[in-house]
N, C-alpha and C positions, 0 to 999 in steps of 0.2 A: 504494500500500500504506500503510495506517495504521500509524505506528510503534508498536511494542510497548514496554512498560516494562521488560521483562526478556527473557532469551534463551528460545528454544524449545529444549527438551531433546529429544534423540533417544536413546531406549533401544535397546540393541544387538539385542534379540530373540535368536532362535536363531543362535548364531555360525557354525554350519556351513551356514547358508542364505545368501541374497543380501543379508541385512540390512546387514552391514558395508560391502559394496561400494556399495550404493545410497545409504547414508548419506554416504559420502565423496563420491560423485558429486553428491549433492544439495547438500552443503556447498560443493563447488567451484563449482556453478552459482549459489548464492545468497549466497556470502560477500560482505560489503560492503553487502548490502541487508537481511538479516534476521540478528540475532545468534543464533548456534547453538552448541550444545555437544553432544558425544556421550558417553554413559556406557557403559562396558564395559571389556574387557580389550584393551589395545593390540596384544597378540599376534594378535588375531583380525582386525585391520584388513588390508586388502590390502597386499601387500609394497610398500615404498617410500612409504607414506603418511607425509607430514610432519605431526607432531602435537606439541602441548605439553600436558603434564599439568597439571591444575588441581585445586584442592580445594574450590572453591565456584563455582557458576554465574556469579556476578558478576565473577569473575576473567577472564572472556573479554575484557574491555576491555584487559587487559594483555598479551594474546597477539598475537604476530606475525600479521598479516592473512593470511599464506600458510601458517599452521599450524592444523590442526584442534584446537580445544580439547577435551580429553578428561578427563572425570571418571573416574579410574582405579578399576576394580573388578576385582581379580585373580580369575580363575576357577581351578577345580581343574586344568584341563588345557588344552593348546593344542587346536587344532581342525583337522580336515581337511574342506575344502569338500565338501558333499554327504553327509557321514557324521556325523550328530549323535551326540554322546557324552553319555550320561546323567549322567556325572560333572559336567557343566557345568550340569545342570538347575537346581540351587539358585541358582547364580550368575545365571541368567536371571531367576528370580523376584526375587532380592534387588535386581537393578538396577531392575526395574520399581517395586518398593516404594520404593527410594531416590529415584527420579525423581518418584514421586507425592509423597513427602515434600517435595522441593524446591519443587514447584509449589504444594502446599498452604501452604507456609510463605511464599510470595510471592517466593522467590529466583529463580523462573523464571516466565515468562508462560504457558507451555503445554507439553504433552507430545505428542510424535509418536513412536509406538511402531513398531518394526520387527516383522515377523511372528515368532510363536513356533511351536514344534512340540509339540503337546499330548502325543503319545506319549512323546517324550523326557522331558518334564516328569513324566509319570506314572511312567515307568520309573526316573527318577533322583531324583525328589523327592516321589513320592506325591501328585501334583497333584490337588486335590479340586474344582476348578472346571470348569464346562462349557466355558469358554473364556477368552480374554483379557479380554473385557468384564466378565465376572463377577468375575474377580480384581480388576480396577480398582474395581468397585463395593464389594467387600469391603474393599479398602484405604482406600476413602473413608468407611468406617463402615457401609456397607450400609443407610443410612437411607432411601434413595430408589431407585426403579427406574431402571435405565439403558435407554435406547432407542437402537437402531442406526439411523443415517442414512447413506445413500450419496449423495454429493454431487459434482457437477461443474458447469461453467458451463452445461451443457445441461439438467440435470435434477437434482432432489433427490427421493429416495424413502425412505420409512420402512416397513419390514415390521412388522406388529403381532406376529405370531409369527415365530420365526426358525429355529433349528436343531432342528426336530422333523420327524418323518415327516409326509408329506402326509395320511395317514389319521388322524393325531392332531390336525390343525388344527381341525376343527369343535368338538371337545371343549375344546381349549385356548383357543379364541377366545370370550371372554365380553364382555358389556357393560362390565364394570369394566376389563378389560384394554384394550379399544379406547378407552374414554373417557380412561384414564390415558395411553395412548400419544399420542393426539391432543393432550391438554393439555400434556404435556411438550414435544412438538414445537412447538406454538404458542408456548409461553413461551421456548423456546430461539431460535426465529426472531426473536423480539422482542429478547431480551437479548443474544444472541451474533452474530446476523447483521444486526442493525440494520434489520429489517423491521417497521415500526410496526404495520401491520395485515396479518398474513400471510394469504394466500389458500390454503386447504387443500382439496384434492380427495381424496375417500375412495372407494376401489374397493369394489365388492361382492365377496362371497366366491364366488358361483356365476357360471357363464357368463351373459352378458347381465344381470348383477346380479339373477339369479333370474327375469327375464322375468315379473314379476307372480305369482310362485309356481310357474310351470310347471317351473322348473329348480332349485328350492330355496327354502326359506322364511325363511332367516336375515335376508335384507334386509327382508322385511316384518315379521317377528316382533320384531326388535330393533335391527338395524343402523341402519335409518332413524330409529328413536326416539332413539338415542344422538346422531346427527348433528343432529336437530331440537333436542334439549335443549341442545347446545353452541351451536347457532346462536342460540338464545333468549338466551344470555348476551352476545351481541354478537360472537361469533367469526364470521369470514368463512369459511364452510365449506359444501361441497355434496357431495351423494352420497346413497346409494351409486350409483356410476357403473360401467357396463360396463368392465372392465379392458382389453378388447381395443381400445377406441377412446380411451383416455386418454393415449396416449403419442406420437401423431403431432404434427408441428410446431405446427399451429394449436391443438390441444388444450393443449399445454404452455404456450402463451402465457397461458392463463387461470388459472394457479395458481403458487404459489411452492414447494409441496411436494405430493407424492402420497403418501397413506397407503394402503398395501396390506395385504392380509389375511395373506399368507404369504411366505416367503422368495423363491421364484422369481418370483412375481407382481411383486415389486419389483425384484429384481436383474437379471432378464433384460433389461428395457428399458434400464437405465443401462449395463450391460455391452455391449449392442449399440450404443447411441448413442455412448458415450465410454469405450471399454474402458481405454485407457491413462491417462486423467486422473481416473478415479473415486477418491474419497477416502472412507474409512470414518470417520465422526464419531460419538462417543458423546455422546448428549444425556442430561441428567438428573444428571450428576456435578457435584460442587462445584468442578470444575476443567475446563480445556479439554483434550480428548484427540482427536487424529486419528491415522490410520494409512493407509498405502497399501492399496489394495483388491486385494491378492494375497497369496499365501502365501510359504513359504520357498524354493520353486523349487530344490530340491536338485539337480535334473537339470542346471541351468546354473550352479550356484554355483561361484565361483572361476574361471570361464571368461572373465570380462570382457565378457560380452554382455548382462547384465541391464539392463533398461530402468529408469532411475531416475525416469521422469516422474511416476508416481503418488506416489512419495515427495516429490518436489519440490512437487507440488500439495498434498500433505498438510501440508507445512511452511508453505506460503504461506497455506493456509486457517487453520491454527492461529494464525498471526500476525495475520491479518485478524480472526478471532474475538476475539483478545485485545484488540484495539483498539476493539471495538464494544460493550462493556458499557454498559448504561444504568442 
């Protein structure tokens, strides 16, 4: 692991979900290897958690190695696992904003966010963003588009369109959107993953990548042109490729990232291949943000059975990315 120059911050996320318990479990697994601090209300931590309150991320150096450093943000209410309280919604948003501020100021190396619950945020704080990523983009100034990557040791995938209905994909998918998605991905692989010449494989939209127009014309009409234009700039890119043959073991050896056209085309392969270790990475922000690739899991919150593996991998990847800037 490349050492980072500052701690990785963990935002609390929805306190009634599994976020607090997987944060404590991740810290316990990684303490002594990656500097970590958690931000939230200590009342929401699992009972018996040993912690030390700090006021600045750099103070973690002064904290007992066996106590979780906590940047305390007092919420409006305590919490019951599995039962989100809208009264705490503004606190969730304020913690994310504060963590972004710390990272942008250079006080922390990266941000690893625990899952949020959008309905609770809407009910309690009139949340106006489509999701977590869009909030982060707004907090960063909204000057550049954010791109979602799902990453593991087995596969990296980027969906060009994300949380929209499948019937809306052909209209939302444009040459400009695809070009921008690929470019942001290419630049992030170089600057944050240390891959000098990223190999990019691009899926087609239609079955068999359109099969010469028999199953759709987007590949012939413009997807191929976008790929050819980017290849002409020196980018190592190929496609459009049939998505059904892109993700077997031998095919994956030929690229560093697969760019897909829509949500399930990208996420089904990685969740099938490496369900527990997938990490959500936001590319295009002026800071590093990762997140576990799962939700709040209200049904198991507080039961002590939540798997922290994805959180652990998200923190490890954040630290790795922080040490790979060029």
